[in-house]
N, C-alpha and C positions, 0 to 999 in steps of 0.2 A: 503493501500500500504506500511506503514511504517515497519510492519514486514517482508515481501516480501523482500523489499530493505535490512533491517538487516541482513536475511539470507543471499542474495546475495552479501552482504559486507564482508562476512565471506567464501565465496566460495573458494574452492582450486585453482580456476583456474583465473588467473591474469584476462584475458580476461572478464570474468563475473564479478569481480569486479570493473574493469574500467566501464564496462556500467552501475554498479549501482550506482557507485560516480557520473557519468554523469547525470543520471536519477536524483538523489538527486541534482544537481545542476540546472537542466532544472527546475523541480518544487520545489520551497527550503520549507521546512517545520523545523520551529525551534524544532520540536520533534525529527527530527534527528539528532540534534547538537551532543549531547553526543556520540552515536553511530559513529558520522565521526570522532570527536576525540578520541575516543578509537581504531579506525582503524589505524589513522594515527600513534598511537604508537607502532605498529607493523608491519604496511603493509610494505614487502619489494622491493615493485615494484617499480620503479620512476616514472610512468607514472600514475599507481593507486595514488599514492601518492600527484602526482601535481593534478590530477582530484581533489582529497578528498580536497586540498587546495582551489580550486575553488569554490566546493559546498559550503565550509564553507563560503568565500567570499561573497556567494549570500544571506547569512541570514543577519539578520540585525545586525549591529556593536556592538549597544547596548548590545546585547545578547552575540556575539562571543568573542568581544574583552575581558571580565572579564574572560570567561573561557579558553580564550587561555593564558591569563596572570598567571591563576592558573597554566597552563601547565609547565611555567617556572622553578616551583621548583620540577619537576619530576626528580627524580632518573635515568629515560631514556633517553638517549642521542637523541633517535630518536624523543622521545615526545617534548624536547626541541627545537629541529630545525625544526620540522615542525609547532609548535607554531611558532618560531619567522619567519619562511617562510610564514606562513599564516598571520601575524601580518604586515608583509612587504608589502604583496598585499591590505590588508586592509588600511593602512597609517594612521590610527587614532592615533592623536598626545596623546592622553590619554595613552598609553600606555609607552612612552619615559619612565618616572621614573622608570619603570620596565626592563629598559635593562641596568642592572647593570654591572660594571667592570667585576665580577665574569663571566658573559656570555660572554663578548668581550674576556677574556683571558682562556674560559672554556677548559679545557685538551682535551674535544672531537673536532677535529678542524672542523667538521661539523657543532656544534653547534656555536663555535666560527664564521664560515664564516657566518652563518646565522645572526648571531647578528651583524655582521659588517654591512651586507647589510640592515639589519632593522634601525640601529643607525643611519647611514648618511641619511636616508630619514626622521626620526622622530626628529632627533637632534635640539633643539632651537636654533637661530643664536646665543646666548651668551652662547650656550656650546659648540661649533664646536671647538675651542681651546683646550679645557679640551678632548674632547672626541678624537680628534688628537693625544695628548699627550699619552694617553692609547693603542692607536693603535701603536703608535710608539715603543712600548714594544713586538708588536709582528713580526717585521721587520726579516725578515731570517727565521721566522717559516715555516717547511712543504716542499710541493714541490712546482715545477712550478705552478700548478694550484690556492694552497694556495696563492702563492705570486702574483700572478693576481688579485685574489678577494682583498686582502689586498690593492695593489695600484690602483684598481677601488675606493675604498673606500676612498685612499686619494684625487681621483680625484674630488670624489663627495663634498669633503670639502674645495677646494679650496685652497686660499689665508690664510686660519686659520691654514693649514696644513703645509705649507710652512717652518716655523722655525723648527718644529720636524722633517721634512724630510732632512733639510740643514743639522742639527745636526748629524742625523744617515749616512749621507754621511760621517762624519769624523770618523766613527767608524773604531777601528782598525782590526775589525772584517770584512773580505772581503765578508761574504755571507751578513751581514746587510748592508753593506756600498754599494755593489753591487746591492741590492733590493733596497736601498734608491735612488740610482743613476736612478736606470730605473724606478721607480717611480716617480721621478721628471722629467725625460724626457716625462713620460706618461701625468703628469698634464701640460706639456708646450704644449704637442700635443696628446689630447685624442685620436685622429684618428691614431695615429702611434701604431706598432708593438709593443708588452711587449718584452724586450729586454734585459733580466736577464738569463743568464743560471749558474743555483745553482751550476751543477756539475765542472765547470769551476772553479767556486768560490771557491769551496771546494778544489780542487787541488792547487789552488794558495795558500791558507792557509795551505795545508801539504806541499808544498814545502819551504813554509817560515819556517815553524815551523823545518822542517829537516834540513834548512841553519843554525839554532840558535843553532842545536846541534852539528854541526860541530866545 
């Protein structure tokens, strides 16, 4: 069955690849791990990638976690982000030392977002404040989707993140301070809507700069 699944995972049709990834998860086989990870490096379809992750999590963590950790050094952003996503689903704390600052501030925003998600799941209690300090360097980065992801990470860190969020609210950069203020609101009420308009913050910054030039 493994050769057949291997061929199906490389099929041109996303529907075939999806069914193959599902089959790999329904009947887990460690012999398929390398094939599943190889496919994660190149798979363009979101739903297939998610099914690949599920199939990987169905295998023993003792085998999958070391293989996924090895992917964190890949030059491929997709490989790094998918490995981080899989590690977040597995939740094995032995991976924590490998969630480095380099990944948390990765130039590839999807890698960084995946690193934020897994970091707040795996972080030991005595490292929560240090993690919050690194995440605070990412305030204002990206678009609304990225802002929301970072804010959700701060919500998970709870009180350990409060000092750095408060400091960021005092930033002279309205994008950073606005993002931090929206994060603080979300930390106070995790069920509330995310209320940061990055475009409005940028307009405020531009108006301020124009006023300074007068």
